[in-house]
C-alpha positions as YAML, in Angstrom:
chain: A
units: angstrom
residues:
- id: 1
  name: PRO
  ca: [-9.45, 141.41, 262.83]
- id: 2
  name: ARG
  ca: [-9.79, 139.23, 260.23]
- id: 3
  name: ARG
  ca: [-7.05, 138.39, 257.97]
- id: 4
  name: GLY
  ca: [-6.02, 141.28, 255.40]
- id: 5
  name: ASP
  ca: [-8.34, 143.88, 257.16]
- id: 6
  name: HIS
  ca: [-5.30, 145.63, 258.58]
- id: 7
  name: GLU
  ca: [-1.87, 147.00, 256.85]
- id: 8
  name: ARG
  ca: [-0.12, 148.47, 259.84]
- id: 9
  name: GLU
  ca: [0.98, 145.31, 261.70]
- id: 10
  name: ASP
  ca: [1.88, 147.84, 264.30]
- id: 11
  name: LEU
  ca: [-1.23, 149.70, 265.01]
- id: 12
  name: HIS
  ca: [-2.94, 145.65, 264.99]
- id: 13
  name: ARG
  ca: [-0.65, 144.94, 267.86]
- id: 14
  name: LEU
  ca: [-1.56, 148.14, 269.64]
- id: 15
  name: VAL
  ca: [-5.56, 147.21, 269.35]
- id: 16
  name: GLN
  ca: [-5.73, 143.33, 269.60]
- id: 17
  name: PRO
  ca: [-5.63, 143.18, 273.35]
- id: 18
  name: LEU
  ca: [-8.63, 145.48, 273.37]
- id: 19
  name: GLN
  ca: [-10.97, 143.91, 271.40]
- id: 20
  name: VAL
  ca: [-13.65, 141.13, 272.37]
- id: 21
  name: ALA
  ca: [-14.30, 138.57, 270.33]
- id: 22
  name: ASP
  ca: [-17.93, 138.74, 270.80]
- id: 23
  name: THR
  ca: [-18.19, 142.62, 270.60]
- id: 24
  name: GLU
  ca: [-16.50, 141.77, 266.93]
- id: 25
  name: LEU
  ca: [-18.54, 139.09, 265.72]
- id: 26
  name: CYS
  ca: [-21.70, 141.32, 266.33]
- id: 27
  name: THR
  ca: [-20.25, 144.50, 264.90]
- id: 28
  name: ARG
  ca: [-19.63, 142.54, 261.76]
- id: 29
  name: ALA
  ca: [-22.60, 140.97, 261.58]
- id: 30
  name: GLU
  ca: [-24.73, 144.24, 261.72]
- id: 31
  name: LYS
  ca: [-22.21, 146.37, 259.11]
- id: 32
  name: ASP
  ca: [-23.25, 143.14, 256.77]
- id: 33
  name: LEU
  ca: [-26.81, 143.49, 257.28]
- id: 34
  name: LEU
  ca: [-26.91, 146.86, 256.59]
- id: 35
  name: THR
  ca: [-24.67, 146.17, 253.34]
- id: 36
  name: GLY
  ca: [-26.61, 143.14, 252.42]
- id: 37
  name: LEU
  ca: [-29.92, 145.77, 252.33]
- id: 38
  name: THR
  ca: [-27.78, 148.07, 250.24]
- id: 39
  name: GLY
  ca: [-28.29, 150.58, 253.95]
- id: 40
  name: GLY
  ca: [-26.81, 153.44, 254.24]
- id: 41
  name: CYS
  ca: [-27.12, 157.13, 255.77]
- id: 42
  name: TYR
  ca: [-30.70, 157.24, 254.67]
- id: 43
  name: ALA
  ca: [-31.63, 154.05, 255.65]
- id: 44
  name: PRO
  ca: [-34.43, 153.32, 258.08]
- id: 45
  name: ILE
  ca: [-33.01, 150.23, 259.84]
- id: 46
  name: GLY
  ca: [-32.49, 149.10, 263.35]
- id: 47
  name: VAL
  ca: [-30.20, 146.07, 263.94]
- id: 48
  name: LEU
  ca: [-28.89, 144.52, 266.83]
- id: 49
  name: ALA
  ca: [-26.68, 141.39, 267.44]
- id: 50
  name: GLN
  ca: [-25.77, 139.74, 270.38]
- id: 51
  name: VAL
  ca: [-23.74, 136.85, 272.14]
- id: 52
  name: GLN
  ca: [-26.30, 135.31, 274.42]
- id: 53
  name: ARG
  ca: [-25.32, 131.76, 276.11]
- id: 54
  name: GLY
  ca: [-22.52, 130.86, 273.76]
- id: 55
  name: SER
  ca: [-25.31, 131.26, 270.79]
- id: 56
  name: PHE
  ca: [-25.67, 133.98, 268.48]
- id: 57
  name: ALA
  ca: [-28.32, 136.16, 267.65]
- id: 58
  name: LEU
  ca: [-29.50, 138.86, 265.54]
- id: 59
  name: GLN
  ca: [-32.79, 141.04, 264.97]
- id: 60
  name: ALA
  ca: [-33.81, 143.58, 262.49]
- id: 61
  name: ARG
  ca: [-36.32, 145.62, 261.27]
- id: 62
  name: VAL
  ca: [-36.70, 147.64, 258.51]
- id: 63
  name: VAL
  ca: [-39.57, 150.96, 258.58]
- id: 64
  name: SER
  ca: [-40.26, 153.62, 256.39]
- id: 65
  name: LEU
  ca: [-40.39, 157.08, 257.71]
- id: 66
  name: ASP
  ca: [-44.57, 157.10, 258.05]
- id: 67
  name: GLY
  ca: [-44.50, 153.31, 259.60]
- id: 68
  name: ARG
  ca: [-46.93, 151.97, 257.42]
- id: 69
  name: ALA
  ca: [-44.86, 149.72, 255.96]
- id: 70
  name: SER
  ca: [-42.50, 147.45, 257.67]
- id: 71
  name: ALA
  ca: [-40.23, 144.16, 257.22]
- id: 72
  name: GLY
  ca: [-38.89, 142.65, 260.43]
- id: 73
  name: GLY
  ca: [-37.11, 139.23, 261.60]
- id: 74
  name: SER
  ca: [-34.83, 137.25, 264.03]
- id: 75
  name: VAL
  ca: [-32.35, 134.54, 263.64]
- id: 76
  name: ARG
  ca: [-30.34, 132.50, 266.22]
- id: 77
  name: GLY
  ca: [-27.60, 129.88, 265.91]
- id: 78
  name: ALA
  ca: [-24.20, 128.75, 267.08]
- id: 79
  name: ARG
  ca: [-21.73, 131.75, 266.68]
- id: 80
  name: HIS
  ca: [-19.67, 129.94, 263.79]
- id: 81
  name: GLN
  ca: [-23.21, 130.34, 261.78]
- id: 82
  name: SER
  ca: [-23.08, 134.13, 262.04]
- id: 83
  name: ALA
  ca: [-22.47, 135.00, 258.50]
- id: 84
  name: GLU
  ca: [-24.97, 132.50, 257.25]
- id: 85
  name: LEU
  ca: [-27.42, 133.88, 259.91]
- id: 86
  name: VAL
  ca: [-26.79, 137.13, 258.63]
- id: 87
  name: GLN
  ca: [-27.64, 136.16, 255.10]
- id: 88
  name: GLN
  ca: [-30.58, 134.39, 255.91]
- id: 89
  name: LEU
  ca: [-32.12, 137.24, 257.85]
- id: 90
  name: CYS
  ca: [-31.26, 139.61, 255.01]
- id: 91
  name: ALA
  ca: [-33.45, 137.48, 252.69]
- id: 92
  name: GLY
  ca: [-36.22, 137.09, 254.60]
- id: 93
  name: LEU
  ca: [-36.39, 141.41, 255.20]
- id: 94
  name: ILE
  ca: [-35.67, 141.20, 251.65]
- id: 95
  name: ARG
  ca: [-38.75, 139.16, 250.84]
- id: 96
  name: GLN
  ca: [-40.89, 141.29, 253.15]
- id: 97
  name: GLY
  ca: [-39.97, 144.48, 251.17]
- id: 98
  name: ALA
  ca: [-37.14, 145.78, 252.93]
- id: 99
  name: GLY
  ca: [-35.16, 146.91, 249.73]
- id: 100
  name: ARG
  ca: [-38.56, 148.55, 248.54]
- id: 101
  name: ILE
  ca: [-38.62, 150.75, 251.94]
- id: 102
  name: ILE
  ca: [-35.21, 151.68, 251.97]
- id: 103
  name: GLU
  ca: [-35.49, 152.99, 248.27]
- id: 104
  name: GLU
  ca: [-38.36, 154.77, 248.84]
- id: 105
  name: THR
  ca: [-37.22, 156.24, 252.02]
- id: 106
  name: ARG
  ca: [-33.68, 157.06, 250.34]
- id: 107
  name: GLU
  ca: [-35.77, 159.21, 247.56]
- id: 108
  name: GLY
  ca: [-37.84, 160.54, 249.82]
- id: 109
  name: LEU
  ca: [-35.33, 162.20, 251.95]
- id: 110
  name: LEU
  ca: [-33.08, 162.91, 248.92]
- id: 111
  name: ALA
  ca: [-35.69, 164.84, 247.39]
- id: 112
  name: GLY
  ca: [-36.50, 167.32, 250.53]
- id: 113
  name: ALA
  ca: [-32.63, 167.68, 250.64]
...
């Protein structure tokens, strides 16, 4: 974990040997993309982060429930650029209308609940 992510050093020491750096990087990137898009339980977002041959790759797609509207893209770069790449992809998805798709889906699902 990043400094400050944990409050209990005893738990950190127990979990640290189980952590895989590439897996943690990918998980954080996927979570950061979802957060950047205000994605939650009702957000129609698919995202996949991978470390391949030392480089970082992230792809995502946002699709309306009826499948008529979508926004998607991918980015690739160095591992140390992952945060910037997440922001870049998030901005590209928003430019394609991802925010509107997410909001409309959320409203539709909540109205039917």
